[in-house]
N, C-alpha and C positions, 0 to 999 in steps of 0.2 A: 625646522622639522620638514622633511621632504616627503612627498607622496609618490608612490610608485604607480606608473601607468600600466594598466592591465589591458592586453589585447585579447578579445574573446574570439574563439574560432567561429566560423560562419554558421555552424549548427548549434550554437549556444545562444541563449537569450537572457535578457535581464529579468530580475524578479518582477519588476513593474510590468514589463510586457507579458510575462507569463500570467500574472494576476489578471491583467486586462483580458487576455485571450481566453483564459479558463473561465472567468466569470461570464464572458460573453457566450462561450460555448455551452455553459450550463443554463444561463438565464434565458437566452434567446429561444432555444428549442422548447423550454418549458412554457415561455410566453406564447409561442406559436402553437404549441400543443393545446394550451388552454383555450386559445381562440378557436382552434380547429374543433375541439370538443364542443365548445359553445355553438359553433356553426352546425355541427352534426346534430346536436340536441334540438336546435331550432328547426332544422330540416326534418327531423323525425316527427316533431310536433306538427308541422304543416302537413306532412304526409298522413299522419293520423287524423288530422282534421279533414283532409281531402277524402280519406277512406270513409269516414262517417258521413260526410256531406254527399259524396257520390252514391254511396249505398242508399241513403235516404232519398236522394233524387231519383234513383232507379225505382225505388219502391213507390214514390209519388207518381212517377210517369206511368208505371204499370197500373196503379189504382185509378189514375185519371183516364187511361184508355178503357179500363173495365167499366167505369161509370158511364163514359161516353157511348160505348157499344150497347150497354144495357138500356140507356135512355133512348138511343136511336131505335132499338128494337121495339121497345114498349110504345114509343110515340108513333112509329110507323105502323105497328099493328092496330093502334087505335084509329089512326088516320084512314086506314083501309076500310073501316066500317062507316065512314062519314056518308051521310045521305046523298051528298052531291054526286058521288061516283055511282050511285044507283040510278041516276037520271042520265038521259042521253042529251045533255046540253053542254057542248064543248065550250061555249062562250063563258060558262060559269066555272069550268074546270081550270082554265089557265090562271085566273086570279087566285084561285084556291091553291094551286101549286106554288105560285110565287109567295103567297102568304105562308105556306107550309115550309118553304125553304128558309124564310126569315125567322120562322118560329123555332125551328130545330136548334141550330147553333151556327156559329160563324164558320165551322168546319165543313158545312154542306156546300158542295161544288155544283151540284146539279140535281134536279128532280124531274123525273119523266113518268108519263103514263102511256103504256103500250096496250093496244087492243089485242086480245087473244081469241082465237088461235092464229089470226092473220099476221101477227107481228107488225102491225101498223102503228107507227108513232102517232099518238093522238095529241099530246101536249108535252112541252119540255121547257125548262128554264135556262137551258144552256145552248143547245144546238139542235139541228133537225135530223140528227142521226142517233140511232139507238146506241147507248153507251156500251153495251155488252150483250151477248146473246141472252134472251129472256129465259130464266130457268123454268118457267111454267108453260112454255110453248107446247110441249108434248103431253101436257096433262089432259085427261079425258074431259069432255065438256059436260058430262052428266053432273048431277047435283052433288055438291061437296058440303061437308060439315063446316060451318063458319067458325074459324078460329079467332078468338078475340085476345089471345095473349101473345107474348113475344116469341113463343116457340114456333109460330107460323112464319117467322121472318127467315128468309134464306140469304146467307152472306157469302160473297165471293171476293177474292182478292183480284184487283185489276192490275194488269201488267203496266209497267212504265214504258212508254214508247222509247226506242233507242235514240231517236233524234232529240228527245227532250231530257235524256239522262244527265247531260252536262249542265243544263240550265234550270231544271225543275227545282222548285223550293218545297214542293209538297211530296211527301213520301208515305208509304203504306196506305195506298188508295183502296178503299173497300166499296163494294156495291151491295146495298141492302135492298132486297126485293121482297114484296109481299103480294099474295094473290088478292084480287078484288072480285066479289061476287055481286050479281044483280039481285033484284027483288025475288027472282025465282031460284035463287041459290045456284045459279049457273056461273061458272068461271068466265069472267068477261075481260078483266084488265090485269095488268101487272104494274104495280106502283113501285118505282125504284128510286133510290137516292144514292148519289156518289159523295163520299166524304174522304177526307185525308186525316188520318190519325196523328200525323207528325208533320210539322212545318219546320224546315231548317232555318235556324236563326244564327246570326253571327255571334260567336261567344267571345267576350272580352277577356284578356289575361287577368287572372285572379279570380275569375268566376269558378265556383265549385259546384254548379249545377250540372255541367257537362252536356255533351251532345247525346240525344237519345239514339240508341241502336237496338234493333229488334232482330232476333234470330229464332227461326222455327226449331222445333225439337229435333228434326232430322238434319239440322245444320245449314239450312238455306238462309242467307242474309236477306231479311225483309226490309230493313231500313238501315242506312249508314250515312255518315257525314260525307262520304264520297259516293255520288250516285252511280258511278261506273262499277261499283262493287256490289250493288243490289242485284240479287238473283244468283250470285255466286255461292258455292258451298264452302264451308270453312275448311274442307280438305284441301282447298286450293290456297289456303293462307299459310304463311310461314309459322304463325303462332297456332297451328292446328292443335297440337297436343294441349296447350294451355286453354284454348277455347273449348276443346272437348271436355276437359276437366271442369271448366266453368259451367257448361251446359249440364253435366251430370250433377253438379252441386246444386244448381238452380232447380232442376227437376225434383231433387230430393227435398226442396223447400228451404234451402239455406239462402241467406242473403249476406253477401260478403263482398270482398274487394280483391282485385287482381291487377298485376302489371302485365302489359302487352307491349310488344316491341315493333311490330310491323303491321298493325291492324288499321292504322290511319294512313300513314305514309311510311315507305320503306325506311327502316333505321330510326324512326321516331318513337321514343318510348311514351306510352300513354298509360294512364291509370283508369280503372273502370270499377264501378260498383254495379251489382247485378241483383235481380230478383226474377220472379216468373209469374205469369198469369195464365189462366186457361185459354187455349186457342179458340177464337170466335168462329173459326171456319169449320168446326166439327162439333158434334154433340158429345164426343168422347172427352170426358173430363180429365183423362190421363194425358191428353195431348196438351203441351205447353208452348207458350211463347216466352222466350228469355229476353227480358228487357234490361238493357245496359245504359248506364250514364257514363260516357267516356270523356276524358279531358287529357290533352297533352300534359306531360309532366312539367314542362316549362310554365304552362298556365297555372297548374296547381301550386307551383312553387314561386309564382310571381312575387308575392310579398317578401320572399327571401332576399330579393335584390336589395331592398332598402336595408335589411339587416346586414348584408354583405358590405354595403357602403359604410355603415356605422362601424362594423368590425374593422374594416380597413383603416378608417380614421383613428380608431382606438389603438390599433396595433402600431401605427406610425407614431402616435403620441407616446405610447408606452415605451417604444424602442428608444425614442429620443431621451425620455426621462431615465430609462435604464442605463443608457450609455453615459449620461452625465453622472449618475450615481456611481457607476463602476469606475469612472475616471477619478472621482473623489476618493472612493475606497482604496483604489490602487495606490494613489498618492500617499494617503495616510498610513497604509501598511508598508510601503516600500521605503519611505524616508528613514525610519529607524534602522532598517536593515542596511540601507546604504551608508548610514553613519558608522555602524558596526563594521561594515566592509572596509571603509576608508581607514578606520583605526587598525583593523587586522592586517591590512596590506602594508602599512607603514612599519618596516622592520625596526625603525628606531624606537618604537613603542615598547619593544621587549625590555630595554634598559631605561625607559623613560618613567618619570614620576607622574606624568599626566594621567588623570583618572579616565577610566573607560567610560564612554557615553552611557547614561542611565536615565531612569525616570521617563520611560516611553509611554506610560499609561497602558502598557500591554504586559501582562504578567510573564508570558513566555519569553518576550524579548528581554525583559529585565533579568530573567533567569539565565538567558543566553549570555548576557553581559557578565553576570557573575561567574558563569562557567568559563568564559574567556579569561577572566581574571585568574581563576583557579588553574586554567591550562598554562598560563604564563608562569605561574609558580611551580607547576609540575614539569616544566621542560627539562630542568636540570636532572630531576629524578628519572625522567624518561631516557635522558641521554645515558645515565648510568646503567639503566636496564638494557639499552641497546648495546653498550659495551659488554655487559654481562652475557647477553645473548650471542654476541660475536665470539666471545671466549668459549661458550658452550659449543658453538658451531665448530670452532677450532678443535675442541676436545673430541667432538663427534668425528671429525675428519681424522684425528689421530687414532681414534678407536677403529675407524674403518681401515686405516693403514695397518694397524696392529692385527686386525682380523685377517686381512689379506696375507700379511706376512706369516701369521700363525697357521692359517689354512694351507698356504703353499708348503710350509714346513711339515704340517701334518700329512699332506699328500705325498710329499717327496720321501719322507722317512720310510713308510712301508713300501713305497714303490722301489726305492733304492735297495731295501732289504730283499724284495722279491727278485729284482734283477741280479743282485749279488749272489743269492743262493742258487739261482738257475744257472748262472755263468760258471760257478764253481763246479756244479754237477756236469755242465756241458763240456768244460775243459778237462774233466777227468782228474780233478785234484782230490777227490775223496779216496780215503784209504780202503773203505769197505762199504758194503751195502747199508749197514746201520747208520753210517755217517750220512750217506745220501738220503736215507729216510728222515733223519733229523733235520737236514737242510730243507727238504721238501716240506716238512711240518712247519718250519719257521716261515717258509714262503707262503704256505697256506694261511698261517695265522696273520701274517702281514696283509695278505689279500683280503681276508675277512675284515680286518681293521680298516683297510682302504675302502672296502665296500660300504662299511658303516658310515664313514665320513661322507661318501658320495650320496648315500641314501638320506642322510640328514640334510644335505644341501638341496636335494631334489624334493624332500618333504616340505621344507620351509618355502621353496618356490611354489609348490602346489597349494600350500596354505595361503600364501599371499595372493595367488591368482584365483582362489576360491574353487579350485578343482579337486580338492581332497575330499573324499566321501567316506562315510563309515557305514557299517552294517551291524546295528545293535541286535543283541539277542540275550536271553537269560544266561548268566554265567555263575558257576559256583566259585565264590571268592577264594575259599581255602585251597581249592584245587589249583587255581591260577597262581596264587602266591607260592604254593609249593613248587610249581614248575619254574617260576622265576628264581626262587632261592636255590634250587638244584643247579640251575645254569651258572650261578655265581659262586657256588660252593667251593670250587677249586681256588678262586682268588681269595675268598675269605680264609680258607685254611692256610693258604700260602702266607698271608700277612698275619696269621694267628690272631684274628679279631674275634672277640666273643660275640656270638649271635644269639639274641634273646627272642624267642618265638612263643613264649608261654601265654601271653595276653591276647589270644585270638578268640573272638566270639564265634561259636560254631553256627553252622547252617545259615550263612548269609548268602542269599542269591541276589546278584546285582544285574543291572541291565546296561549292556554296552557292547562295544566291538572288542572281541577277545584279543585279536592280534594287536590292535592299536593300544589297548590297555596294557597288554603285556609289554609292548615297546616302552610305554611310559614308566611302568614299574621297573623294568630293567635299567632305564636311564637313571632314575632316582637312586636305585640301589647301587648301581655302579659308581655314581657320584659319591655316595656315602662311603663305599669301599675305597675309592680313589683318594679322597681327602681325609681318610682316617688311617693314621699310621699305627696307633696303639689305642686300646680301649674297646669299645663295644658298639654294636648296632642293634637297635631294638625295633622290631616290627610288631605293631599292635593293630587290632581291628575292632570296630564297634559299629552298631547300627541303631538308628532311631526309627520313626514311623515311615520315613520316605527315603532316607539317604544312608549310605554306608561311608565310614570314615576310616581311611588307611593311614597310619602314622609311621613314618620311618625316621628314627632319631639316631644320630651318631654323635661321637665324642671327638670329631675331627677338628680341622683348623678354624671353622667358624667364618663369619662374615661380619663386617662392620654394619651396624644398623642403617647408617646413612647411604649405604650402597645396595641395600637389599632390594629396593624397588626397581633397580635396573636389570635384575637377573633374568626376568622373563621377556626382555626385549631381544629380538634376533640380532645377531652379529655384535652383541655387547658382552665384553668380558671385563670383570672387575679389575683384574690385575694381569697385565701381560706377562709379568715374570712368573706369576702363579700358573698361568696357562702353559707357559713354556716348560715349567717344571713337571706339571702333572699331565699335560696334553689336553687336547680337546679344541673344538671350534667355537664354543659358546652358543651352539644352536639347540642343544638338547632340551633345556628347560623351556625355551620358546616353543619348540615343537610340542612338548608335553602339555604346555598350557593350552595350546590351540586344540589338541586332540581331546583333552578332557572337556573343554568347552563345547566341542561338537557333540559330545555324548551327554551334555546337559549337566555336567559337574563343574568342579573347580579344583585348583591346586594352589596351595599357599606355602610360603617358606618363612621361617623365623630362626634368628640366631642371636643370642645375647651379646655376641661380640667375638673378636678374634681369639682363637684358642678355646672357645667355649662350646663348640659343637653346633650342629644345625638340626632343625626339626622341619620335615616336609610333611604336609597333610594333604592327602588326595581324597576328594569328596566325589562320590559317584552315586547315581540314583539306584534305588532298589528295584528289583523286578517284582511284578505283582505276585502276591502270596509267597514272598521269599522267606518270611519268618516262621515257617512251619517247623515245629520241633519234630525231629525224626526219632524213631524208637531207639536207635542205637547210634551214638556218635562215631564218626570215622576217626581212625588213629592217624597221628602224624607219620609222614614218610620217615623211615629209620635213617635215611641218609641225612636228615637234618640235625642229627646229633653231632654237634661241632665240638672238637676237643679244645680245651682252654689253654 
């Protein structure tokens, strides 16, 4: 037993390679998509954690600053009433100032005592220069009411020197000042302390506390991770619109979270939680400081790096396992198909007794093997069918030749008649005027017949190209049938055929194209007259709820039942000898069938057999409200009374 070698084109692939590639194309994207979704979920979870932590950090920073400011104000107001300041002993004031600096908090940078109104520095814990212009220097020296609560404290924001902006670790420096009165209630000193509300600390990746940032209500940056941005207005920032929205939300009391893109370094995305506190620089409670806790996005997502490493290792492991599994699956699926292929490609197996490979443990492949067995058994039957189809094609070719021959004959006959009649008249062979008129009438009849043949050919061409259109309208069926019968009355009388018209249902209104329906009725009636030598033709009508039925029955030559299904095909004639005897091209019924179909109806033909006549039934839709009974029925046309 020999095997046939098959060479595959370059653009074809084996089943095994297709299985491999398709499984990889399906499984790998799904795997990667699952990993990507996992990564995105983890990233979203870390961002949500960062949002909560940074927002809480901003709230804590704001509350811490509020508590510190309140404590400093209260303690400073209390210290101003200390009895030591009512004495004029400078040697006792210096130790008290140092003790005061240590007592307040670690954020105290300097404590100074300035004599008023001379603005002379009496004692200081930091340097020998006044920190900032004393706010009470221009107060009158007359007796003042001693204020013992924190409302007597005056707070100023100290500017950051330009030369220290790049190196300073302390931000948001405030000067707290309180007036000191002597025993006579005269303004004598100004006690001032300098403090830093924020100290910049290095933030480690993964920390979710964030850097503190403070912005005033009018948009001035009071504290920032980058000292060179302190004092700028947010209108100078690329994130101005987002910052403006943040300030408005904070002023309204909301505590939330926002992404910024150029607030720390250009092009670096940061995340920020925010809240607000009352501004300590004014007694107006509506003035706010917006406190932010900002962190670079990379810092907030630092724990995600470990997850990315784990996911990368997991993807690599799953890919290797996936490829091994796909290789095994492709092998198990392709081996049975390869066996079937080898069996099918061996042409000797057609006549071999060797069984086809089976028992593949795959139901579909076993069914395929059974089908191949059945196919081998059916090859001979199929061969017979091919031979039969070839013979039918030959018959169709013969019918085509007969149609062409018949059509050419049908065209030549009237054309020769027209030419002959005209030449006789032209050459003057007519004896008188009556003979000329007779010849002209014959030429006219032949021309009309020729025009009918050409119209049939043009109609079938329009039908096959889909260009034939109809224009339906309500039609009185009885009137239309009367016109058709009157047109054929001469031929009926000439052949002395009995015409029965008694079974007509009155008052039937149909919906169709009058000209096209008339063409169909003329074709069917002329066929009945043509193929009926003796006997009768009966035309009857009836209607139901939606359709009208027109039946034309003759006693003519009839048609074999086995040939009747071919009659409505174009260019098909049952018997060439019959066509040559009676004339015609075989297009009439095909055209009629298509015209009736366009109008929503149908046409059928039945004959018991040769010599037993033919019955044609035309079905056409009724027009709306067509079955209205009229008061008086119209009478038949007198011309329809046919002699027997």
